[in-house]
Structures are given as C-alpha cells and as structure tokens.
C-alpha positions as CSV (number, residue, x, y, z in Angstrom):
1,M,-16.7,-34.9,-43.9
2,N,-15.7,-35.3,-40.2
3,F,-18.2,-38.1,-39.8
4,F,-16.7,-39.8,-42.9
5,F,-13.1,-39.4,-41.7
6,A,-14.0,-40.6,-38.2
7,K,-15.7,-43.8,-39.5
8,L,-12.9,-44.5,-42.0
9,F,-10.3,-44.0,-39.2
10,Q,-12.3,-46.3,-36.9
11,E,-12.3,-48.9,-39.7
12,Y,-8.6,-48.5,-40.3
13,K,-7.9,-48.9,-36.6
14,S,-10.0,-52.0,-36.2
15,N,-8.2,-53.7,-39.2
16,R,-4.6,-52.5,-39.0
17,G,-3.8,-51.0,-35.6
18,S,-3.4,-47.4,-34.4
19,G,0.0,-46.4,-35.8
20,I,-0.7,-47.6,-39.3
21,A,-4.3,-46.2,-39.2
22,E,-2.9,-42.8,-38.5
23,D,-0.6,-43.0,-41.5
24,N,-3.4,-44.3,-43.7
25,I,-6.0,-41.7,-42.7
26,T,-3.3,-38.9,-43.1
27,A,-2.6,-40.1,-46.6
28,Y,-6.3,-40.4,-47.5
29,I,-7.2,-37.0,-46.2
30,M,-4.1,-35.4,-47.8
31,S,-4.9,-36.9,-51.2
32,L,-8.5,-35.8,-50.8
33,Y,-7.5,-32.2,-50.1
34,F,-5.0,-32.3,-53.0
35,M,-7.8,-33.5,-55.3
36,M,-10.0,-30.7,-54.1
37,F,-7.2,-28.3,-54.8
38,L,-6.8,-29.6,-58.3
39,G,-10.6,-29.5,-58.8
40,I,-10.4,-25.8,-58.0
41,Y,-7.1,-25.1,-59.8
42,L,-8.1,-26.6,-63.2
43,P,-11.2,-24.4,-63.8
44,G,-9.5,-21.4,-62.2
45,S,-6.4,-21.6,-64.4
46,V,-8.6,-22.1,-67.6
47,F,-10.7,-19.1,-66.6
48,L,-7.6,-16.9,-66.0
49,E,-6.0,-18.0,-69.3
50,N,-9.1,-17.5,-71.4
51,K,-10.9,-14.5,-69.9
52,L,-8.2,-12.4,-68.4
53,L,-4.9,-13.2,-70.2
54,H,-6.4,-14.0,-73.7
55,E,-3.4,-16.2,-74.4
56,R,-1.5,-19.0,-72.7
57,P,1.4,-17.7,-70.6
58,E,4.9,-18.9,-71.5
59,Y,6.3,-20.6,-68.4
60,G,8.1,-23.9,-68.1
61,N,6.8,-27.1,-66.8
62,I,9.2,-26.9,-63.9
63,Y,7.1,-24.2,-62.3
64,T,4.0,-26.2,-62.5
65,Q,5.7,-29.3,-61.0
66,V,7.2,-27.3,-58.2
67,F,3.8,-25.7,-57.5
68,F,2.1,-29.1,-57.3
69,L,4.9,-30.5,-55.2
70,L,4.6,-27.6,-52.7
71,S,0.8,-28.0,-52.6
72,I,1.2,-31.7,-51.8
73,L,3.7,-31.0,-49.1
74,S,1.6,-28.2,-47.6
75,S,-1.5,-30.3,-47.6
76,Y,0.4,-33.1,-45.9
77,K,1.7,-30.7,-43.2
78,F,-1.8,-29.2,-42.7
79,V,-3.5,-32.6,-42.4
80,R,-0.8,-34.0,-40.1
81,R,-0.9,-31.0,-37.8
82,K,-4.7,-30.7,-37.7
83,Y,-5.8,-34.3,-37.5
84,I,-2.9,-36.2,-35.9
85,T,-0.7,-33.9,-33.9
86,K,-3.6,-32.1,-32.3
87,R,-5.4,-35.5,-32.0
88,Y,-8.5,-34.1,-33.7
89,I,-9.1,-37.4,-35.5
90,Y,-9.4,-39.1,-32.1
91,T,-11.9,-36.5,-30.9
92,I,-14.2,-36.9,-33.8
93,T,-13.9,-40.7,-33.7
94,E,-15.1,-40.7,-30.1
95,K,-17.8,-38.2,-31.0
96,Y,-19.2,-40.5,-33.8
97,K,-18.3,-43.8,-32.2
98,K,-21.9,-44.8,-31.4
99,K,-23.3,-44.0,-34.9
100,K,-23.4,-46.9,-37.3
101,F,-22.4,-46.8,-41.0
102,N,-22.4,-49.5,-43.6
103,T,-18.8,-50.7,-44.3
104,F,-19.5,-51.4,-48.0
105,L,-20.9,-47.9,-48.4
106,L,-17.9,-46.4,-46.5
107,Y,-15.4,-48.0,-48.8
108,L,-17.5,-47.2,-51.9
109,I,-17.5,-43.5,-51.0
110,A,-13.8,-43.7,-50.1
111,A,-12.9,-45.2,-53.5
112,T,-15.1,-42.9,-55.7
113,L,-14.8,-39.6,-53.9
114,H,-11.4,-38.8,-55.5
115,I,-12.5,-39.7,-59.0
116,L,-15.7,-37.6,-58.7
117,I,-13.8,-34.5,-57.5
118,M,-11.3,-34.8,-60.3
119,L,-14.1,-35.3,-62.9
120,L,-16.0,-32.4,-61.6
121,G,-12.9,-30.1,-61.9
122,A,-12.1,-31.4,-65.3
123,T,-15.7,-31.0,-66.5
124,L,-15.8,-27.4,-65.2
125,A,-12.5,-26.6,-67.0
126,V,-13.9,-27.9,-70.3
127,L,-17.1,-26.0,-69.9
128,I,-15.3,-22.8,-69.2
129,N,-13.0,-23.3,-72.1
C-alpha cells in the first residue's frame, strides 16, 4: 500500500501542487481506512448479532451514527499524524520515486479499491447471515 500511496501522492503533487496534494492524499487514505473499517465492522456485527446475541439488540440509530462519526474523525487524525505531520508520505515518495507505474492503472486502482473493499465486507456479512 505504501507504494500505491507514494505514487498517488506523486501524481497529485505533479498535477495540483504540494499543499493540495497533502489534503487530497489525506482524504484518500482516510476514506480507504474507513472503508476497511466498515468492511470489518459489517461482518463482525452480523456475526455478533446472529451467533452470540441470537437477536438484534435494541439501540437507537444515534449510537451508530456517533460511532461512525468518531471512527471517521479518528481515522482522519491517525492518517494526518502518520502520513503528513511525521512527513512519512514524503519519505515513501522519495523511496519509490525511481520506480515507474502506469498512470491509468494507478487511477483505476484508486477508483475501484473503495468499491471492492465495501463489496467484500457486504458479501461476507450476507454469507455469515
């Protein structure tokens, strides 16, 4: 993933400039981590409800919304601290600078990765149910 993030950041930097590229890569990595979280959360919650609790717990939608909002905020803080504040994205960009990667393939992976992760999580949730 670091190679992919470095190449995507390098592409953002060449097209948009450094400041906007940092914001774009932060938003992309944050949304990818959030989708991974949802891909794990969906099958896990279905498993807990079906196998361990044997019934759907009664709690309001507000708890779920607050939980997702907190997970989005925590993933933003994590990504911002790890990749931008500690300048890790610049380190891995310099590390993989000489390696070439097809731009079309880079954008294709960037566009479909979120969808594939969500489909995998939803498929696992349906199979467990």
